[in-house]
N, C-alpha and C positions, 0 to 999 in steps of 0.2 A: 501494500500499500504506501504509496507516496506520499510526500510532506502533502499534507491537506491544502494549506497555503500556496500550494506554488500554482502558476497561470498553467493555462493550456495542457492541463491529464487529458487525459482520452477520456470517452466517455465511458469505456469498460470501466477504467479506474472507480468513476465519480461513481458509478452503482454498485461499486466493489463497496464502497467506502461507505456512503448511504445504507447498504444492507447492513455493515459492521457492525454502525452506527446503533441501527434498530434494534439488532440481536443483543449488544449491550446494554441498552437502555431495559430491554427486556427481561433482561439476565438481574439486573438491578432490582425494577421494580419485584421481582418476585422473593429476594434472598434477603433485602434489605428492608428497612420500616422508616418515613421520614422521621427528622429529628433525633436521631442517634447521635454519639458520638465521631464526630470528626475530626480528620485531620486536615487541614487547610494550606497550601501552599502560592506562596505568591511570587510570581515570575518576571524578576524589574532588572533595570541596566537602557544602554543607550540601543534606538531599533538598527535593524541589520547587525545586531551582534551575537546571533545565534539565538534568542526566546521563541521563535516558533517550531525552531526544531527540537529544543527539548520540549516545549511545550505538545509537539507531535510525540515524542516518545510517549510520556502519559497518557495521550490521547488514546494507546493503542492497548493500556492497562484496562480490565476487565472490570476493575472494580473502582475507577476511575471517571471523574467527570470535568470535562475542560472548559474554560471559560476564555475565550480568545479577545482580544482591545474590542471589537465591535459582537457587545452580546447582553443578556439582558440583564447584566448590572449597569450598562451604560446608560448615562440621563440623557432624558428624551428632550430636554432643554439646552444643550451642549447641538451646535451647526452639525459637526463632523463626530457627533455619537462617541467621542474618545474618552472623556471624562466620566469618573464615574456619578452614581447616585450616592445621596447621603448616606452614611456608612451604618447605617441603623439597617436601613433599604440593602444594602448589598448582605449585612450580615444576617437577615432574615429571608432571602432569597439563596444563600449557600445554605442555612439550614435545612431548605425545604427539598432539597435534593436527597437522596434515595444512597449516592456513592457512598464509601466508607472515605473518599482520599477524594479531594475538591484541588484543582490547581485552576489559578489567575493569569493572566499576564497583564496588570494593568500599569501597561510603559509610562504613560504620560500622568500616571500617580508615584513614578518613582521616589522623588522628593520626597513625598507622601508616608514612606515606609513603614516608619517609626508608628507613625499615626492607626497605619491599617492594622500592623500588628500590637498595639493595643485593646483596639477596637474587637479584634479578635484572637481572645485568649487562648494562648497552643498553637497558633499559627507558627510558621517560619518561613521564610525567603532566600530566593534565590538571587543572585546579586551574577548576570551573565556579560561578561566582558571579553573585545577582540581587541586584537593591535588595530590601531586607530588608521594605517593605510588601508588594511582589507573595509574597514567601516566606511571608509573615503570614497572609495572605490566604489562599492556596493551602494551608497547612499547613492550617489550622483545616477549610477545606473537604473536604481529601480524607481528613485521621486522622480529623476530628470534634474537637470543645471540650475532651475530657479529655487528647487527645494531648501536647500541647504543654505542659501542666501535669504528667504524669508524664517530659518530654523532661525539663524544667527540673529535676527534684527527681531525677533520675537523675545529672545531673553535678554536681549540689550535694551529691549521697551520700558522694562521696567511695572509694563503693567501686572497689577498683583493676580488680576484674574486669567493670567499668561501662562498657562505649565511651564513652558521653556523657562520664564521668569522665577518664578517661583521657588523661595529656599535656595537661591544660590547665593554663595558667601560673597559678600561686597567687592573682595579682594581675587578672586577668582572671576567674577563677569568684568572687573577692572582691565583683567589680562586679556582678556577674547578682547573687549571693547579699543586695546592699544595697538591687536594686531588685525582687527576686521578692517577690510577696504571692499566699499561695493563693488571696485573694477577685479576683485582677485578672483582667481579659477575657483570653479564651485567645488573641486575637493579639499581646497585650502579653508571653506568654509566649511564642509563637511566633517571635516578635521576638527574645527574649532567648536563646533558643533557637541562632536564626540567629547573633547575636551572638557565641555561644560555640564552635561549629563553623568560623565562619569566622575567628573569632579565631587559631586553631590556623596558619594561614598565614604569621602574621610571628613568632610564641612559636615555632614549630617549625622558625622560620627556614626555612621552603620560598620564602619570596620570596627567597633569599640560592642559590638552589639550579640551577643551569643546568639540570636536568631536566625540571624543572616548569614549566609557565609558565599564565598566567593567562588564562580566557576569561570576557567576560560574557556573558550567556545574550540582552540587549538585542540587544549584536552579531549573533549568529549566527541569532537570527531574522530580522535586516535586513537582513543583507548573511552569508547565509549560504554562497555561493560563496567571497567573500574568504577568510572564516573556516575553512572547511573545508581550502582551497587550503593556506593557512598552517600549519594544523594537519599536513597530509599533510605541508607540508615540513620540519616542526618532527619529524619521524616517520622523515625520508629517504625517504619513497616516494613514489612516482608518484600524481597525483591522480586520481582513475577516473572522474570528469567527474559534471555538474552534475545524471545520473539519480540520484544519490542524493540530492538533494534535493527531490523531488518530494511527500515529505509534510511540510515544514516550514508552519510554523503560529505567526504572532507575533499571535493575539486575546487569549493571555495576558498580553502586553506589557501592563505599566502599571494592571492592575488594582486593584492596592491604593496606588493612586496619592492616593485619597480618603481613603484608611482613616486615621482619629484614633485615635491609641495616645498610652499615657500620654508624657507631657513629655522625662521623664527616660532615660527606653526607648527613643523616638526618638534624644534626643541623645546616647546611649551608639551605638544604631546608626548613625549620621548619622555621628559622627566616624571609625568603622570602612568603612563605605562610603567614605566621599571619601579615606580612606588606601588603600583599593583600586585606588580609580578613578584614580589618579595613580599606577600600578603602569605597568608595558610588557604589554602582553596583546593575543590575535589581535583583528587587526580595527581598533584602535584603540590611544590612551594611546601612550606612549614606546617 
């Protein structure tokens, strides 16, 4: 079963996946009752960092239900339907699920990760990161050349209701402002956005929160069995087996290796990446 978020998957593949989801929901309906104790996981981080890959692996777990970025948890008042509903509504909706494992991907709420964890006691979070050149290349290829500039302008806007600006440490925001130019290459803007989103991991104190663990995308695709076993252990759940790993692909790993960025942008991002690589993480590190 291919990664469900990929475009241009075939008719047969789409229907195989629909049939799998239907069988899984029926199984959960028969085996479990609503309101039972659940394990809740938030997948956070910067867009194009492998969050969809990890979410898809959980989607193939018979005892798990997943919520993507656009889901019943999304606010209907948000034009893009990316922001979440108020936390009490999210909690109530999640608890109505019968599945014992619920995995969500609130990427635009990553800056509020501590609040989400506090609001749903016992929940856990994985912050996924990926080398900035790979993310910058993927961002521009997937979203187009204007998107990265829009993202940086959003995080520099100072608008309190713009998710891209929320929670940013003033010094990190200033570092982006010093380097950003409207005429810069879209990949440079995408790298600055990568810096801003991942800077939250430290400025928001997530590196000191035992409820949150790092995961490097490159580790996930290089040794998915090891990484996912550790993630399930972190959640206190039995690993469902390597059958959930059949769709792992690593051909995007290192694609941005030869990408040439503005030297100052490269230096800023390299410092943060080195700091993240030095932290304990699933599949590697301390």
